[in-house]
Structure formats: C-alpha cells, structure tokens
N, C-alpha and C positions, 0 to 999 in steps of 0.2 A: 635396428637402424641400418640402412644400407651403407656400405663403404663408399667413400668418395673416389672418383677416378683419379689416378695419378698423372694422367695425360693432361697437358694444357689445352685450353679451349681453342678451337680453330678460329682464325681471324678472317676466314673467307666471308665475303659479303656478296649480295646479289648485285648485278650490274646497275639495277635501278637505284639502289642505295649509293653506289659508288658515284654515279653521274649526278645524283641529287646533291651529294656533298660538294662535288666540283662546281656545280651551278651556284650553290649558296656562297661558296668561297669567292667566285667571280663577281657575284652581285655585291658582296661586301666590299671588295676592293674597288669596284666601280663607284660605289657610294662614297667611300673615303676620298677617292680622287675628285669627285664632284664637289664635295664639301671643301676640300683643300683649294680648289679653283675658285669657289665662291668667296672664301675667306682671304684669298690673296697669298696663300703660302706657296703656290707653285710658281715656277719661273715664267711660264707663258702669261700668267695673270699680271705679273709685274710689268712685262714688256707692253702688254695691251694698255695698262694704266699710263705708262709713259707716253705712248704714241697717240693716245686719244685726244682729239681736239674738242675743247669745251664749247665752241661755237658762240662767239661773242656777238651780241646784237649790234646793228649799225649805229643806233642812237646812244650807245654806251659812252659815258664820259671817260676821257683819257684812254680810249680804246687802243690807240697806237702805242702808248706806253705799256699797256698790259700785254699787247702782242709781242713787243720787243723783249719784255721781261721773260715771257714764256719761251721765246726763242733762245734767249741766253741760257735759261735753265736747261733746255733740251740740249744745246751745244755742250754745256758743262757736263751733263750726264754722259753724253756720247764720248767726250774727251776722257772722262774718268774711266769708262769702260775700255777705251783704247789703251789707257795707261796700265790698267790691270792686266790686259792681254799681253802687253809688252813685258810686264813683270813676270808673268807666268812663263813666257817664252824664254826670258833670260834665266829663270830658275832651272830650266832643263839643262 
C-alpha cells in the first residue's frame, strides 16, 4: 500500500470555478432580496405601501370621509417618523 503524502492538498482552483462560485453567490443574494421585497420585509417596500393611493371610485358612498381618514393616517405616520428622527438626533 502506498504511503499518503504529508503535504496538505492545494486549494488552488481554476478561474472558471472561482467565477462560477461568485456568480452563484450573487444570484442567491439577488433572489433573497427580491423575496424580501415581495414579502414586505425591506424598508423600501414599507414606504411604497404607505404612499400608495388606493384609487376610490367616484360613486363610492362616504367617499369624502374615507379620504379624510386616509389623509389623517398618512399625517399621523409622517408625524411619528418625524418624532422618531428627533429622538434619534437627541440621543446623539
């Protein structure tokens, strides 16, 4: 039986293998980011959800009340964000 070499195996790879691994890694991260955006876990998805107008039909009953409620909610969210910003600035 031949003796085993005492030297460790070289970790050199071909450039083709190297770039293939990098490409696979990029694709995986891209896929994760896309899923996060769809599920609403990212910050930009939250902002889009807040700013999106539902488009109420003209004939909708109590349309004015609904519009006012939505506007108040929007203002409340903006005010809350401002308050959080001020708290973060004060914490510095």
